[in-house]
C-alpha positions as CSV (number, residue, x, y, z in Angstrom):
1,M,299.9,-21.5,253.1
2,N,300.9,-24.5,255.1
3,G,303.6,-25.1,257.7
4,S,306.2,-26.4,255.3
5,E,305.9,-23.3,253.1
6,V,306.3,-21.0,256.2
7,L,309.4,-23.0,257.3
8,D,310.8,-22.7,253.8
9,I,310.4,-19.0,253.8
10,A,312.0,-18.7,257.3
11,R,314.9,-20.9,256.1
12,Q,315.4,-18.6,253.0
13,A,315.2,-15.5,255.2
14,V,317.9,-16.9,257.6
15,W,320.2,-17.7,254.7
16,L,319.6,-14.3,253.3
17,I,320.6,-12.7,256.6
18,L,323.7,-14.8,256.7
19,A,324.6,-14.0,253.1
20,M,324.1,-10.3,253.5
21,S,325.8,-9.9,256.9
22,G,328.6,-12.5,256.4
23,P,331.0,-10.5,254.3
24,I,330.7,-7.4,256.5
25,M,331.3,-9.5,259.7
26,V,334.3,-11.2,258.1
27,V,335.9,-7.8,257.3
28,G,335.3,-6.6,260.9
29,L,336.7,-9.8,262.3
30,V,339.8,-9.7,260.1
31,V,340.5,-6.0,260.9
32,G,339.9,-6.6,264.6
33,V,342.2,-9.6,264.7
34,G,344.9,-7.7,262.7
35,I,344.8,-4.7,265.0
36,A,344.8,-6.9,268.1
37,L,347.8,-8.8,266.7
38,L,349.5,-5.4,266.0
39,Q,348.8,-4.3,269.6
40,A,350.1,-7.5,271.0
41,L,353.3,-7.3,269.0
42,T,354.0,-3.7,269.9
43,Q,352.6,-3.9,273.4
44,V,350.4,-0.8,272.8
45,Q,347.4,-1.4,275.0
46,E,345.2,1.5,273.8
47,M,341.5,0.3,274.0
48,T,340.2,2.9,271.5
49,L,342.8,2.1,268.8
50,V,340.6,-0.7,267.3
51,F,337.4,1.4,266.7
52,V,338.5,3.8,263.9
53,P,340.1,1.3,261.6
54,K,337.3,-1.2,262.1
55,I,334.6,1.4,261.4
56,V,336.4,2.6,258.3
57,A,336.9,-1.0,257.0
58,I,333.3,-1.9,257.6
59,F,332.1,1.3,255.9
60,I,334.3,0.5,252.8
61,A,333.1,-3.1,252.9
62,L,329.5,-1.9,252.9
63,L,330.2,0.3,249.9
64,V,331.8,-2.7,248.1
65,F,329.1,-5.3,248.9
66,M,326.1,-3.0,248.7
67,S,325.2,-4.1,245.1
68,M,325.4,-7.7,246.0
69,M,323.3,-7.2,249.1
70,G,320.7,-5.3,247.1
71,A,320.6,-8.0,244.4
72,L,320.1,-10.7,247.1
73,L,317.3,-8.7,248.8
74,G,315.7,-7.9,245.5
75,E,315.6,-11.5,244.5
76,F,314.1,-12.5,247.8
77,M,311.5,-9.8,247.5
78,T,310.6,-11.0,244.0
79,Q,310.2,-14.5,245.2
80,M,308.0,-13.4,248.1
81,A,305.9,-11.2,245.8
82,S,305.4,-14.1,243.4
83,R,304.3,-16.3,246.3
84,V,301.8,-13.7,247.5
85,S,300.4,-13.2,244.0
86,A,300.0,-16.9,243.6
87,L,297.7,-17.1,246.6
């Protein structure tokens, strides 16, 4: 295995991390901004108000995106196993 193959594997791994965590992070961001906007509009400055809706939304997003995340990870593992068996 040469340096270009290692860099290719690292690049694929970084893209996999972004593809798996991106939807969950976007859901957390949208819920956080929505709650912050609601707090700014109503002038309710409760610091703990953000946590429960954000945790629930991220949990639901994990349930929704779990099959996609598993498929991406399984495909990456299949590619890595085929590279190892080709050595």
